[in-house]
N, C-alpha and C positions, 0 to 999 in steps of 0.2 A: 504493500500500500504506500502511496505517496504521503508526504507529511500532511498535505491538505486532507486526504481521506482519513488518515489517522486522527487528525484533530476533530473532524466531523463525527467519526464513529465514537470517539471518547466523549464528546459533548452530548451526543444522543444517548449514550449509555448513562451518563450522569443525570440527564433529564428524566430518563425512563425510571431510574431508581427513586426519583422524587415524585413520580406520577405527574410530571410536567411536560412530557413529550406530547406534541399535537400530531394528530393524523387526520387525513381527509377521508370522509366516508361518502360514497356515492349516494345521493339523495334525489329522488324524483318527486317533484311536487305535482300532485294530482290537481289541486286547486290551491287557493290561498291559505288553507289551514290543514289540509290533509296531504300526507306525503308517504312515499314508500322508501324504506331503508332496510337493507338486509333481508329483503323479501317480505317484510311486514308493513302493514298499513298503520300509520301512527297519526295521532292528532297533535299538531305542533303548537306548543306554547313557547316557542323560541324564535319566532320570526319577527322581523321589524316591519313587516308589510301591514301596518296597523289598520289601514282602511281597505285592504284587500284589492288594491288597484292593479297589482301585477297581473291579475287574472280577469280584470274587468273588461268586458267586450268593447266598451267605448274607448278605453285606453289602448287596447290591442289594435283596434281598427285604425286609430290615429297613427300608431307606429307603422302599420302595414302601408297605409296611404303615403306616409313620408318616404318609405323605401322606394315605392313605385315612382315617386316624383323626383326625389333627390339622390337616390342610390343608397348603398349600404354604409359607406364611410364618408367622413368629411374630406379626406384626401390630403390635408395639410393642416398646419396650425391656423388658427383663426386670423392671425395677422398676415398670412400669406394668401391662401385661396380657400381655407376651410371655414370661412364665416358664412355658412349657408343662411338664407333668409329667416329660418325658423328661430335662430338665436335671438334676434332682436325682439321677436314676438314674445318669446318666453321671458326674456328679461323685463319687458314691459309689464307682463302679468305678475311676475314676482315682486317688482317694485310697488305695484298697486296693492298687492296682498299685504306687503310689509310696511306700507305707508312711507316709502322713501322715494327719492328722486330717480334713482337708477339702480341697475343691477349688473352683475357680471357672472357668467357661467364658467365653471371650471370642470376639469375632467373627473374630479371626485371631491368629496368633502375633505379628505386627507390632503389632496393637492391644494385645495382652497386655503386651508390654514397655513400650510407651508409657505404658499405664495403671498398671502395677505400680510402676515406678520413680518416676514422678512423684507417685503417691499416697503412697509411703513416704518419699521423700526431698524435702528442701526447701532453701531458700536458705542455711541455716547448716550444710548437710551435705556430706559428701565421698563421691564415687562414683569408685571405681577400676575401670577397664575394661581387659580384655586388648585389645591393639592390633588383633587380628584378629577381634574380636567382630562379630557381625552388625550391620548398619546400624541395626536397630530398638533395640538396646541403647544405641548411641551417641545415637540420637535421644531415647530415653527419659531418658537422663542429662541431655542438654541441656535437655529440657523441664522437668525437675525444678527447674531454677534453682540447683542446688547446684554445688559445685566439682568438675569432672570432670578426672581425671588418667588417662592411659593407662600401663599397664606393658607391658614387652616380652613378646612372645608366650610364654605358659606359663612365665614367669620369676618363680617364687615369691619369690626373693631380691629382685628389683627391686620387687615389690609390697610386700614387707616394708620396704624402704627408704622407700618413699613413705608407708606408714602411720606409720613411726617419725617421719618429718619433719612430717607434716600431721595425724595423727589427733587430737592433743590440742587443736587449735584448732577442731575441728568437733563439733557436737552428736551427730550420728549418722554412721556410715560404712557403705558397701556395697561389696562386691567383686562385679563382674558379669562373666560369661564365657560363651562357648558351652561346652556339655558335649562335643559333637562339632563340630569346626569345619567349616563347610559347604564351604569351598573347598580345604582341605588334608586333611580326613578324620581328623586326629589328635584325640586326647582331651585334655581339660584335666586337670591334676593336682588333681582335686577333693579327694582326701584331704588333701594338703598345704595347699591353699587353705582348706579347712575348719578345719584346725588354726590357720592364720594368722588367720583371721577370729575364732576364739574368743579368741586371744591379745589382739587389739586391740578386742574387742567390736564387730566389724563383721558385717554380714549378707551371707551369700553367696547370690547368685542365679546359677543355672545354666540356660542356654537349651538344652533337650534336644530341639530340633526334629528333629535327625538321630540321636538316640540311642534314643528310645522305640521299642520294637518290634524293635530290631536289635542292641543291645549290652546287656550285663548280663542275659542271659536274657530279653530283651524288656522289662525294667523300666527300662532307660535307663542313662545314663552314671554316675549316682550309685551304681549297683550293678555297675559294670564290674570292680571288684576284689573280693577275698575279703570285705572288710568294707565295708558301706554307708558312703558318704561323708556327712559332716555338712553337708547342704545344706538350709537351712531354707526356701529359695525355689526350688522345682523347677517351672520353666515349660517350655512346649513347644508344639507344634502338633499338630493332628489331621489335617493335610493331606498328610503324607508317608507314613511306614510305616502309619499308621492308615487312610489311604486316603480320608478324608472332607474336612472343612474346619472351621476354627476354631482357637482357641488355648486354653491352660489355665494355671492356676497351682495347684500342690499345696503346701499349707503347713499351719500350725497353724490351729485354728478361729478364734482371735482375729484372726489376720492375714487370713484369708479374709473374715471379717465386715467388717473395715475396708476391704478392697479393694472389696467389693461396695457399700460405702457411699460411697467417695471416689474410686475410679478413674474418671476422666472417660470413657475409652474404653469402659467397661462401662456406666456410668450413662446415657450419652447415645447409645448405639447400639442399634438394633433387635436383638432376640435372634436367634440362629441359626435357620434353618429346621428344622422337626422332622426332615426326612429326613436332614440332615447329622448331627444329634445321634444319631438311631437308627442310622445307618450306623457312626458312631464307637463306639457301644455294642457293636455286633456285633463289630467289629474288635478292640476291647479284650478282649472275652470270648475271642476266638480266640487272641490273644497270651498271655493268662493261662493258657489251657488247653494250649497247644502250644508250649512254649519251644524245642523242637527245630526248629520251622519258623523261629523267629526267628534262629537261627544261620546259616541258609543264605546270606543275602546276604554276610555277612562271610567265610564260608568260601570263597565264589566269588571275592571280592575278594582273599583271601590266595593263592588259586591263581594269579590274574592277576599279582600282584606277584612271586611266586616265579618264575613263567615268565619275567619280564622282568628279574629281578635287582634289583627296586626294594625299598626298605624295606617290611617287612611291613605290610600294611594293618591299621589299627586299627578301621576302620569300613567300610561299603560304598562309601565315597568314595575314589577314587584319583586324585590329580592327576598329569598329565604336563606338567611345567613346560617351556615352549618359549622364552619370553622376549618377543620382539617380537610386537606385535599382528597384523601381516600374516601372519607365519609361522604363528601359531596358527590364524588363519582359513583359511589354505591347507591346513593339516593337517586341519582339520575338513571342508573340502570334499573332500579326497582320500578320507577315510573314508566320506563320504556316497556317493562314486562306487563304493565297495566294498560299499555296502548297509548302512552303520552310521550312526546319528545319535549323534555325540559332540560336544557343544557346546563352542565356544571361549569361554573366559571372559576378559574384558578389563577394563582400568581403566574406571571406578573401583571395580568389584567386587573386583579384586585390585590390588596395588601395581603401578604402571607398571614395565615390564621383566620382569614375572612372568606374562605371559599364558600360558594353559595350556589343555589339554584336561582337562575334568572328567569322569572315567569313573565311573559309578555302576552298582552291581550289585543285582539283585533275586533273589528265591528262584527265579524261573522261568527265568532265563537258561540256555540250553543250554550244557553244558560244551564242546561242539564249537565253538560260536560264540565262546565266550570264548577258546579256543585260537586260532581264526582271527584274532580282533581283536588278540590279543597278538602273533601272528606278524607281522601287517602293521605294527603300531606299532613293534615291535622292529627290523624290517628297513628301514622307510621313514621313520621319524621319529627314533628314538633313536640310530640308527647313522649319521646324516647328518654 
């Protein structure tokens, strides 16, 4: 074996010994909630397709029509020849939904945060990040070359302490956080962070990957309370409740113009395929037209948490904290034996010792199956 192969094999063996090796499992989705894995039909409570748009005929037909008109791929980066006409239409719809002047579409949410943060922040700047923020926020902050500090989860007072101590010695400052936290399902205190950002002339970025379509009447975490939060940088994905693929930033026109000029993950990436953009357009239209549909996943999650006596769900994501990795994996296997797919989440995605089942709810989950899942978890996991 070469030294590279030896390194890889030893690393894999070490991860295997800690139950931390990941493997891909072929999974065929029959529809938005049922899938086939290992020859068995399972009801998935692990998908982020919260509004079931990946299988919605209206969304599918929009994608098919776009392929027939514009082809399969974009052909180049958007700044060369890949800026097919659908992009402008989707960006206009997203800006309207998010109540901003403009929007920019990226190849994915991960690429969006890498590009946005590194385009706006530099070596003399300060980036404050909630400690439980998604990996791409941390990566974008590191890529910027600025000083990155983490504040305790949803602790506005700690963020204020850090700004008081460090803001004056940096040219610009940014506060970056998830709007809905992907592993815990709780919401960021965006109203309070917005006020703090204004006080210290910092720029607030909220990652709304798990908020758009399902909280705030479908408009996202910035709209979750009675008054819209002051979030000048609203980013998110098109791959979860929107049911397609890609990422976006909604912001002022000058900011969007700068990002389209300087964000490396935008400038040097091929544009999204027309089908993905058209599908997202159809889904955003559906979200905008039917806010009552948007509330269904959260309503079902609240039914689940009430049934188990857990803290009331704030989003369609409900964590069942188990602790040790092997126990979480065993719990996931037990639920699979019962006909459910509920993924076990392990380190490094979550802090060691907090391995969990991450239960996600969609508009289409039958109430009877939610009751059955809650009963099994309550009797065989939470009461052990």
